[in-house]
N, C-alpha and C positions, 0 to 999 in steps of 0.2 A: 447779455453774453454780446457780443460784436464780432463784427466778421469784418475782417483785415481790410479790406477795398469796398465801401460802402459807396454806392452814388452817390455823384452830386447831386444833390436839389436843383443848383443852378449851374447853368456851366461857363464860371468863372475860374480862371485857376486864383490855385492863393496871391500870388502874387498881381494879383488883376490892375491895370491903369487905371486910373478915374480915382485914388484912393480920395474917402472923403461922400463915394458915393453909392446908393445902397443899391443892391443885385436887381434889377428888373422882374418885376411880378411873372413867373413860371405856372400857367395853369394846370397842370398834373400836382407841380408842390402843393399851388394849396389846396386844392382835390381830395387832396391826400393827407394834406396839415386837418381839412376840416373834418374829417373822418375821426378822427382821434379824441380819445375822451383825457381832456385837459381841464386844468384848474392852476388859475395865476393869481398870488399873493401878492399884495400889496400894501406892504407899511404906508401909515402916513400919520405926520401930525405939522401940522397946520400948512394944510395941500389943498385949503380950501377954492384956488383958484385953476389948480392943476384936475382933483381926482374925474370930474366931470370929462373932462378933454381926455384922460387918458382910457378909460372907462369905453369910449363911446370908439377909441381907437384901436382898443383889441378886439371889444368886438364887429368892428369889420375887415377885421382881419380873419379871427376865428368866434364865429356868433354863436357856436356852441358850446364855448366854453363856461368854467364856473370863471368868478371872479370873487376873491376872497379879500376885502377890506380890511387891514386888523388899524385901527385908531387909535393912538398911543394920548388920549381924552384932549386933543385938539382946544386950543381956547380960541381957534379962528371963525367954528362953526363946521370944519370938516367932517365929522360926525354924523352930525345932520343932514349935510348935503348927500351923504352916503347913503343913511336911511332910507332921504329920498330916491333915490337912484333903485336902494333895493324894493322898497313897495312897486315900482313899475316894470321890475325887472325882476322875476324869480330866482335868476344864476348871478345878480349879485347878491352875498352873503357879508355881511359887518360886523366884525368884533370890537365892541369896547374894551378896550384896558384900560385897569385902574394901577394903582401902585407903581412900584419900580417903572419909570420907561427905558427904551432902550431899542436898539432895531433889531439883535438878537435875539432878544425876549419877544418882537413882536414875531417874527418871521418863523419862529417856533411852535407859538401859540398855534400862525395861520396852516403851518403843516400839522399840526395835529389836528387842526379842527378839520382838512382836507382826510387825512386819512381816519379818521370816525365818522364823519359823517357824508364824505363825497365815494365817487366811485373811477375818477380820475387814475388814469394809468401813465400820465405823466404831468407832472408838479414845475412851474414856473416862479424862478422870484425875477420880483423888477423895481424898478424903482417909481414912486408915484408923478416925478414932475418933469416927466416926458423927455430925460436923456436915455432913457433906452429906448427905441422906436421899433415900435407890434408890429412891423413890418419884415422885422427878421425873426417872429416869432415859426413860421412855415419851416423855414433852415432849418431852425431851432430841433422839430421836430421829426423832422428827416433823420437828422445824426442820431436823435434820442432815440430811436429805433434798433439801433445796434450799439449805443454805450451807455454806458449807466448814467452819468451825467456829462453833460453839455454844457460848456462857461462862453460866456463870451469875451471877447478879447478884444482890448483898445490897440495892442502892443504888436498883434502878430501881425505879419502881412497881408495888407488889406485891411487892417483896422485904421481908427484914426480919433481922434479926438478934435471935438470943432469947439470953437468959443470958450476954452479953457482957460482959465488964469493963471498967471506963470507959476505960483505958490501952488496952485491945488496940482498942476500937471509936475512938480518938484516933486511934491509929495509921494505923485502915486508911484513916479521912477527910482525911486529910494526905495517904498515899500518894495515893490519886487523886487529891486536888488539885494534889497538886505535879506527878507525873507528866504529867497531861494539859492543865495550862501548859505545863509546860514541853517537852513531846515532842510536843504535838498528836494525840498516841492518839486521844483525846473516846472513852472507856470508862467505862462509873459503873462499872466495878470491875475496877482492872487489876491487882490482885492476888489474886482467886480463884483458884482450886484444882477447880473442878468446871468440867468442861472437855469435848465432843464435837469430836472430827476427825473431818474426813469423810478415810480413806486416804489419799488421791492428795495431799492437801498435806503429811502428814507424810513421805512418801516427797519430796517436793519438798526439803521443807527437808536441807540439812545440820546434823544434829545435834550432829555433830562440833565448829562451830565457837561454839555456843552458850557459852557463859562465866559464867553465872553456876551457884552450884550452889548457893544457898538458896531463901528463895522470892523471889527476882530473877528466879530462873527465869523464875516467870510472866509479869512485866512482857516480859521479853524475848523469851520465845516470840508473846506476843501482840501484839508491835513487829513482828517476824517477821510472822507472817502477816496483817498491816495494811498491813506495807509492800511485801509481792506482793501487793497487790492482791484479796489474798483474800475473798471474803464474809464477812462476820462477826452473827451473830446472839445480840440477849442476851436472854436471859429473866429473870423474876424466878426465887429460888430462898428457901426458908427455910433459914436457917445457923443451929445452933445449935451453943453452946461446947461443947467435948468433956466428954464423960460419965464418963470415967474415966484414966488416966495423967496426963502433963503437958505443957504447951506444949512446942513447939521452938523457940520466939521466942527470940532472944537478942540482944543489942549488936551482933554480929558480923553476924548476919542485916540487920540497919536496916544497918546501916552499907554492906555491898555492895548493898544497893539505892539507895542512894543516890547510889554511885559509876558505878551503870548510868547512872541517870538523864544525870549530867553526861557520862557518856562516849557514851550516844545524842546530847544538847545538841551536843557536840565534833562527833561523825561528819557532822549536819545542817548543821554551817557548814562544814566543808570541801568536804564535796559543793557547797556553795552557791558556793563557791570555785574549786570546782573550775572 
């Protein structure tokens, strides 16, 4: 359940000046966030240059958090590095996936692990490549007290994208426009992978029924939450293109998202005719 007027974690308006700057750390907000039972699910595939940095950055903000690394059989040794990190910190958990790879499949396995083995009230998903800044986590948690799902938006007032290639920016904007127009989701950032869920929302979703394997997973999960009548809060984030490693975007991933949109439209039309 969400209240109509949640208190802002940072005293910064949505259209704040200085786009591209993270809000100044607020002591009360950080203390509040560090009292929460939180888990962060991070899928990895060939992220050996990033995995130590992202886990250290998360613990620097939320030392009490659990981090669930879901490795998709990386060939660069990411899984072995994750295991060594787990050996040094009991709050790090590692899942080594076998079989079919995919971002969506990795997130589903990570969510299931949290729901089955951890007592976390708030569950994050975020990228391993440092494009999602952990300094945003306390603000997510502040809003997550009042909303079922909080999503980080690059395109809402105050959000921005740094060092993004023109073609990636174009794809994101086309996806946002087409998905919202065709499905009526009305979210400013439909493909964002920086989200926080209240535990009851993920418990209520049949994760096995999610069919998307790649980045379309983000669209499908947001649609399911919206169709359930879940309360959703979008907040601005600063998104930075990956600093190391290679993007996993491909033509196959883009086509999956296109097919998902048409599947949603078809289902809506069938429901209207029923």
